[in-house]
C-alpha positions as CSV (number, residue, x, y, z in Angstrom):
1,M,101.6,103.3,93.7
2,K,99.0,105.9,94.6
3,E,95.3,105.5,93.8
4,I,93.7,108.2,91.7
5,K,90.3,109.2,92.8
6,S,87.9,111.7,91.3
7,V,87.6,114.9,93.2
8,S,84.1,116.2,93.7
9,G,83.2,119.8,94.5
10,N,82.9,118.9,98.2
11,N,86.4,118.9,99.7
12,N,85.7,117.9,103.4
13,K,88.6,116.5,105.3
14,G,88.7,112.7,104.9
15,E,86.5,112.8,101.9
16,N,88.0,109.7,100.2
17,S,89.5,108.2,103.3
18,S,88.9,104.8,104.7
19,L,86.7,106.3,107.4
20,K,84.5,107.8,104.6
21,R,84.2,104.4,102.9
22,I,83.4,102.7,106.1
23,G,80.9,105.4,107.0
24,N,79.1,104.7,103.7
25,F,78.9,101.0,104.5
26,I,77.5,101.7,107.9
27,K,75.0,104.3,106.6
28,E,73.8,101.9,103.9
29,A,73.4,99.1,106.5
30,R,71.6,101.3,108.9
31,L,69.2,102.6,106.2
32,S,68.5,99.1,104.9
33,R,67.4,98.2,108.5
34,N,65.2,101.3,108.6
35,Q,67.0,102.7,111.6
36,S,67.5,106.4,112.3
37,I,70.9,107.7,113.5
38,E,69.3,108.5,116.9
39,E,67.9,104.9,117.3
40,L,71.2,103.2,116.5
41,A,73.2,105.6,118.6
42,S,70.9,105.1,121.5
43,V,71.2,101.3,121.3
44,L,75.0,101.6,121.1
45,K,75.1,104.2,123.8
46,I,77.1,106.7,121.7
47,G,76.3,110.2,120.7
48,S,74.2,110.6,117.6
49,H,76.6,113.3,116.5
50,Q,79.5,110.8,116.7
51,L,77.6,108.2,114.6
52,E,76.8,110.9,112.1
53,A,80.5,112.0,112.0
54,I,81.5,108.4,111.3
55,E,79.0,108.0,108.5
56,E,80.2,111.3,107.0
57,G,83.9,110.3,107.5
58,N,84.4,113.6,109.4
59,E,87.4,113.0,111.6
60,D,87.3,116.5,113.0
61,K,84.2,115.7,115.0
62,L,85.5,112.4,116.4
63,P,87.7,111.5,119.3
64,E,91.1,109.7,119.1
65,K,91.4,106.9,116.5
66,V,91.5,104.2,119.1
67,F,88.0,105.2,120.3
68,V,86.8,105.5,116.7
69,K,88.0,102.0,116.0
70,A,86.1,100.6,119.0
71,M,82.9,102.5,118.0
72,I,83.2,101.2,114.4
73,R,83.7,97.6,115.7
74,R,80.6,97.9,117.9
75,I,78.5,99.5,115.1
76,S,79.5,96.9,112.5
77,Q,78.7,94.0,115.0
78,K,75.3,95.6,115.8
79,L,74.5,96.0,112.2
80,K,75.7,92.4,111.5
81,L,78.3,93.6,109.0
82,D,81.5,91.7,108.3
83,T,83.5,93.3,111.2
84,E,86.8,91.8,110.1
85,Y,86.5,93.3,106.6
86,I,85.4,96.7,108.1
87,M,88.4,96.8,110.4
88,D,90.8,95.8,107.6
89,E,89.3,98.5,105.5
90,L,89.8,101.0,108.3
91,K,93.6,100.1,108.3
92,T,93.8,100.6,104.6
93,E,94.4,104.3,104.1
94,R,94.2,105.3,100.4
95,E,95.8,108.6,99.7
96,E,93.7,110.9,97.5
97,V,95.7,112.3,94.6
98,K,94.3,115.1,92.5
99,I,94.8,114.8,88.8
100,E,96.2,118.3,88.6
101,E,99.0,117.3,91.1
102,I,99.9,114.3,88.9
103,V,100.0,116.4,85.7
104,E,102.2,118.9,87.5
105,E,104.6,116.3,88.8
106,V,104.9,114.6,85.4
107,S,105.6,117.9,83.6
108,K,108.3,118.7,86.2
109,K,110.0,115.4,85.5
110,N,109.7,115.9,81.8
111,Y,111.2,119.4,82.1
112,K,114.1,118.1,84.2
113,S,114.8,115.2,81.8
114,R,114.8,117.7,78.8
115,Q,117.2,119.9,80.6
116,S,119.6,117.1,81.3
117,K,119.4,115.9,77.7
118,N,119.8,119.3,76.1
119,F,123.1,121.0,76.3
120,N,123.6,124.7,76.7
121,P,124.9,126.1,73.4
122,E,126.6,129.1,75.1
123,A,128.5,126.8,77.4
124,F,129.5,124.5,74.5
125,L,130.8,127.5,72.5
126,L,132.7,128.8,75.6
127,F,134.2,125.3,76.0
128,I,135.4,125.2,72.4
129,L,136.9,128.7,72.6
130,I,138.8,128.0,75.8
131,S,140.1,124.6,74.6
132,G,141.1,126.2,71.3
133,F,143.0,129.0,73.2
134,L,144.7,126.4,75.4
135,G,145.6,124.4,72.3
136,L,147.2,127.5,70.7
137,I,149.2,128.3,73.8
138,A,150.4,124.7,74.1
139,S,151.4,124.5,70.4
140,S,153.2,127.8,70.6
141,L,155.2,126.7,73.7
142,I,156.1,123.4,72.0
143,F,157.1,125.3,68.8
144,N,159.3,127.7,70.8
145,L,160.9,124.9,72.7
146,F,161.9,123.1,69.5
147,S,163.0,126.2,67.7
148,D,165.2,127.3,70.6
149,S,166.9,123.9,70.8
150,S,167.5,123.8,67.0
151,Q,169.1,127.2,67.1
152,N,171.5,126.2,69.9
153,Q,172.6,123.2,67.9
154,T,175.1,123.7,65.1
155,P,174.2,122.1,61.8
156,K,176.0,118.9,60.7
157,Q,177.9,120.6,57.9
158,E,179.4,123.2,60.3
159,L,180.4,120.4,62.6
160,I,182.1,118.6,59.7
161,K,184.0,121.7,58.7
162,K,185.1,122.4,62.2
163,T,186.5,118.9,62.6
164,K,188.6,119.1,59.5
């Protein structure tokens, strides 16, 4: 089941991703220790632009995921955060779903179910007409078959007269 998250006006890539959540943890921990981005980046020997991208959850400004994971591990250890929790949170990717998309999907399902439940009146009328026509033809053929066979047979009274 997908998690529904509110959508703010800012639609950066990865806005509600696990990287964004982790970036918020890291930023709060860094600020609570009164460290600037430049100070922490210098101690960790990473670029301040990379640390800023992690805090913002901006995947476009970061290298491959394997390197990002290593940086996040080092940052969380340096800030004395629960590294295991942070790494588990990084693995947990929660997909953002816009409410408009959910409403559209539900309305499509409702429309399809209504279509399957409702029958087409024109098709039903056509079915009735065709089956009626076929019934007429069948009864006419059966009637003709019996009437021909009855005409070919001589009635019992004629048979009796002939035998006498």
